Structure formats: structure tokens, C-alpha cells
C-alpha positions in Angstrom: 7.0 3.0 -25.5 6.1 -0.7 -26.0 3.0 -2.3 -24.3 5.3 -4.2 -21.9 7.1 -0.9 -20.9 3.7 0.8 -20.4 2.6 -2.1 -18.1 5.5 -1.4 -15.6 5.2 0.8 -12.6 7.9 3.3 -11.7 9.6 3.9 -8.4 12.7 6.0 -7.9 15.8 4.2 -6.8 18.1 5.5 -4.1 20.9 6.2 -6.6 18.6 8.7 -8.4 17.9 6.3 -11.2 14.5 5.0 -12.1 13.6 1.4 -11.3 10.8 -0.1 -13.4 8.7 -2.7 -11.5 6.2 -4.9 -13.2 2.5 -5.0 -12.2 2.6 -8.0 -10.0 1.1 -9.5 -6.9 4.7 -10.4 -5.8 5.4 -6.7 -4.8 3.3 -6.0 -1.8 1.6 -8.2 0.8 0.1 -11.6 0.0 -1.2 -11.7 3.6 -3.1 -8.4 3.2 -4.5 -9.6 -0.1 -5.7 -12.9 1.5 -7.2 -11.0 4.5 -9.1 -8.6 2.2 -10.4 -11.6 0.2 -11.6 -13.3 3.4 -13.0 -10.0 4.7 -11.1 -10.9 7.9 -10.7 -7.6 9.9 -8.3 -9.2 12.5 -6.1 -10.6 9.7 -6.0 -7.2 7.9 -4.8 -5.6 11.2 -2.2 -8.3 11.6 -1.0 -7.8 8.0 -0.8 -4.1 8.6 1.2 -4.5 11.8 3.7 -7.1 10.4 3.9 -6.7 6.6 4.4 -4.1 3.9 1.7 -2.2 2.1 2.0 -0.4 -1.3 1.5 3.3 -0.6 1.0 5.8 -3.5 3.4 8.7 -3.4 3.5 12.1 -5.1 6.3 14.6 -5.7 5.9 18.1 -4.4 7.1 21.0 -6.6 10.4 20.9 -4.6 10.9 17.2 -5.7 10.1 15.7 -2.2 8.1 12.5 -2.1 5.1 12.4 0.2 2.1 10.1 0.8 -0.5 10.6 -1.8 -4.2 11.0 -0.8 -7.2 11.0 -3.1 -10.3 13.1 -3.1 -13.2 11.4 -1.3 -16.0 9.8 -3.3 -18.3 11.9 -1.1 -17.2 15.5 -1.5 -19.9 16.7 0.8 -18.7 14.4 3.6 -17.1 15.6 6.8 -13.6 15.4 5.4 -12.4 15.7 1.8 -9.7 13.0 1.4 -9.1 9.2 1.4 -5.9 7.3 2.0 -5.8 4.5 -0.5 -3.5 1.5 0.4 -2.8 -1.4 -1.8 -1.9 -5.1 -1.3 0.2 -5.2 -4.5 1.5 -3.1 -7.4 -1.0 -4.9 -9.5 -4.0 -3.5 -7.5 -2.3 0.0 -7.5 -2.0 -0.1 -11.3 -5.6 -1.1 -11.7 -6.7 1.8 -9.5 -4.5 4.4 -11.2 -5.5 3.3 -14.7 -4.1 5.9 -17.1 -2.9 8.4 -14.4 0.8 9.2 -15.1 1.7 9.7 -11.5 2.7 6.2 -10.5 5.3 6.5 -7.8 4.9 4.4 -4.7 6.6 3.2 -1.6 6.6 -0.2 0.2 6.0 0.7 3.8 5.3 -1.2 7.0 1.7 -0.6 7.8 2.7 0.5 11.3 4.8 3.4 9.8 1.6 5.0 8.6 0.3 5.7 12.2 2.0 9.1 12.5 0.7 10.2 9.1 -2.9 9.1 10.1 -2.6 10.8 13.4 -1.4 14.0 11.9 -4.1 14.2 9.1 -7.0 12.4 10.8 -9.1 15.6 10.5 -8.9 15.7 6.7 -8.8 12.0 5.9 -12.4 10.6 5.8 -11.3 6.9 5.6 -8.7 4.4 4.6 -9.6 2.3 1.5 -7.8 -0.9 0.8 -7.5 -2.0 -2.9 -10.3 0.4 -4.0 -10.3 -1.0 -7.6 -10.6 -4.6 -6.3 -10.6 -7.4 -6.4 -11.7 -7.2 -2.7 -12.0 -3.6 -1.7 -12.6 -2.7 1.9 -12.7 0.6 3.8 -12.3 1.7 7.4 -12.4 4.9 9.4 -9.1 6.3 10.5 -9.6 5.5 14.2 -10.2 1.8 13.4 -7.1 1.6 11.3 -5.0 3.3 14.1 -6.4 0.8 16.6 -5.5 -2.1 14.3 -1.9 -0.8 14.1 -1.5 -1.1 17.9 0.5 -4.2 19.1 -1.8 -7.0 20.0 -1.3 -9.9 22.5 0.3 -12.8 20.6 1.9 -10.6 17.9 5.2 -12.3 16.9 7.1 -10.7 14.1 9.6 -13.6 13.8 6.8 -16.2 13.5 5.1 -13.9 10.9 8.1 -13.8 8.7 8.7 -17.6 9.1 5.1 -18.3 8.1 5.2 -16.2 5.0 5.4 -17.9 1.6 9.0 -18.9 1.0 9.6 -18.9 4.7 12.2 -16.1 4.8 12.8 -12.6 3.4 16.0 -13.8 1.7 13.8 -15.9 -0.8 11.7 -13.0 -1.9 12.3 -11.9 -5.5 11.2 -8.8 -7.3 10.9 -8.6 -11.1 12.9 -5.5 -12.1 13.6 -4.2 -15.5 17.3 -4.9 -16.3 17.8 -1.5 -18.0 
């Protein structure tokens, strides 16, 4: 495997084939990355409600994909796991380092609410971009609250204000194999 192939992150395609995706800030949420850099809790919530987040996945022995959680930094804490979410495939790659399990999903932040509700008793906290450059963490209840619709939320205005101004202009660097 060449260095450039090693630098790509894998995600399964719907047709059963593997799609290789480069480490990049272009796959994920620029708005979430900017909110984390600014340490702006309200903007983080808005990005989670309106944008996509990179969610690590893991395959069960039966081949099913599920959200991947990680052992807490504090094993003696009240709950044993953390949900790590990422603003880009680049920040996910930095966190995973040499770990060979690199599957992920792009999910609307709001789609994580049922998962957090179901597993709130075993997830200690949610950590955003834990390997940096601007890591932040929050307790599950605060994240669930931030996912609730807020006065003034406007999904159309959110898309229109995104870099490029529309979803049609978004491009993803994919391996042509």
C-alpha cells in the first residue's frame, strides 16, 4: 500500500464496494469546526441541528454497522464510554491514528438524539474533535438540549449561508478506483 493510499479513510458504498475518502476538512462540517475553534456553544448547537457530523462506525460480528463509542478517559467515572464526534474526516483520522477500524458515517447531528437517549446511562460525555485542533466536551444532557429546535432556526438560510451557497456545489475527493 502506498503512503497516499494509507492516508485515505474508508467508507462502505451502498453498492457493497468500498469508497476511499481522503483525509480532508471538506468532508464534514466547516461550521462545526469554526464553532469549536471559537468555543461558541450556541454555534456548536446550531451546527449540530443543521449540519452533518462525522460519526465513527464499527461492524458487529454479523456485519451490521453501528455507532462506535470509545472507552472513557476516566474508567472509574460514573459511566464507561464516550461518544466522539468529528468535524471532518481529517480530525477523525488524527484521532484514530493507526487504528485499522476506520469506517464512519456522515449524519445530521439531530439524528444522534435517539442514540444518546437510549445510551445516556453508559455514555459519560460527548467529545468533539478529541485529537484537536479545538477539542470540546459536553455531558449528554447538554448535547440533547442543543439538538432541540431553537427559535430562529432556519434550515434553508443555513444551507444558503454555507460556503459555496448550495449543496449542489459541494465536492468530495474520492479515489477513482
